[in-house]
C-alpha positions in Angstrom: 6.4 -18.2 1.9 4.1 -15.2 2.1 0.9 -14.7 0.3 -0.7 -11.2 -0.3 -4.1 -10.5 -1.7 -5.3 -7.0 -2.4 -8.8 -5.9 -2.8 -10.9 -2.7 -2.8 -9.9 -1.1 -6.1 -12.3 0.3 -8.6 -13.5 3.2 -10.4 -14.3 6.5 -8.7 -14.7 10.1 -9.5 -12.1 12.7 -8.7 -12.7 13.9 -5.1 -14.0 10.4 -4.1 -12.5 7.8 -1.8 -11.5 4.2 -1.8 -10.2 1.8 0.8 -7.8 -0.9 -0.2 -7.1 -3.9 1.8 -4.3 -6.4 1.6 -4.6 -9.8 3.4 -1.4 -11.6 4.3 -0.7 -15.2 5.2 2.3 -17.4 5.5 4.5 -15.4 7.9 4.3 -13.6 11.2 2.6 -10.5 9.9 3.1 -8.5 13.0 6.9 -8.7 12.6 7.1 -7.2 9.2 7.0 -3.6 7.8 4.4 -3.3 5.1 4.2 -0.9 2.1 1.9 0.3 -0.5 3.2 1.0 -4.1 1.5 2.0 -7.4 2.3 1.8 -11.0 0.6 3.9 -13.6 0.5 2.8 -17.2 3.9 3.5 -18.9 5.6 4.5 -15.6 7.8 3.0 -13.1 6.5 1.6 -9.8 6.6 4.1 -7.1 6.4 4.2 -3.3 3.1 5.3 -1.8 3.2 4.7 1.9 4.7 2.4 4.5 3.8 1.3 8.1 6.1 -0.1 10.7 5.8 -3.6 12.0 4.3 -2.2 15.3 1.8 0.0 13.6 2.8 3.0 15.4 4.7 5.0 12.7 4.0 5.6 9.2 5.6 7.4 6.1 4.0 8.7 2.8 5.1 9.9 -0.4 4.7 13.7 -0.7 2.2 13.2 -3.5 -0.3 11.4 -1.3 0.5 13.1 2.1 -2.6 14.3 3.8 -4.9 12.5 1.6 -4.0 8.7 2.1 -3.8 6.8 5.4 -2.1 3.4 5.9 -3.1 1.4 8.8 -2.9 -2.3 9.9 -4.6 -4.8 11.9 -2.1 -7.3 13.1 -4.9 -9.5 14.6 -6.5 -9.8 11.1 -3.1 -9.9 9.2 -4.3 -7.1 7.1 -3.0 -3.7 6.0 -5.1 -0.9 4.7 -4.8 2.1 2.4 -7.6 4.8 2.9 -7.5 7.1 -0.2 -9.4 10.2 0.1 -9.6 13.3 -2.2 -8.6 11.2 -5.1 -7.1 12.7 -8.3 -6.9 11.4 -11.8 -3.2 11.1 -11.3 -3.7 8.6 -8.7 -5.0 6.3 -11.3 -2.7 3.2 -11.2 -2.4 -0.5 -10.1 -1.8 -0.4 -6.5 0.4 -3.3 -4.9 0.9 -4.2 -1.2 4.3 -5.6 -0.3 6.0 -7.0 2.8 9.8 -6.8 3.6 11.7 -9.2 5.7 14.2 -6.5 6.6 14.1 -5.6 10.3 16.2 -2.5 10.5 15.2 0.8 11.9 15.4 2.9 8.8 12.4 3.4 6.4 12.0 1.1 3.4 10.8 3.1 0.5 12.4 1.4 -2.6 10.6 -1.5 -4.2 13.7 -3.7 -4.3 13.7 -3.6 -0.5 10.5 -5.5 -0.4 10.4 -9.4 -0.7 6.8 -10.4 -1.3 4.1 -8.7 -3.4 0.5 -8.9 -4.1 -1.1 -9.3 -7.5 -2.2 -5.6 -7.6 -5.6 -4.0 -7.7 -6.6 -1.3 -10.3 -7.6 2.1 -9.1 -9.1 4.4 -11.7 -10.0 8.0 -11.0 -12.0 9.8 -13.6 -12.0 13.7 -13.9 
């Protein structure tokens, strides 16, 4: 079993920054790819970013590329999402997730992830 706990959400003005954290327990963290997803009110959950188990490679949705940075600290079993230049359209509940798949391709669909955190609300005011 895996437990994921997100933190760091809140209310910020457009152009501001937030750093989300996701603490993992219950599984060898360093052997799993991690991802961040988000779900705005009334919309489907969407992919934001993912990081390989080694931490050396990352992939971003086009909507956040150049503004968001995903990183991980395997010693602390934690993955981060640094969000800069926030826009009102970034408003959503943000979820971290872990996949037990170990292939070489990227995992960007929510059904490919096996464990999820409870989510943290990010609200960007204009």
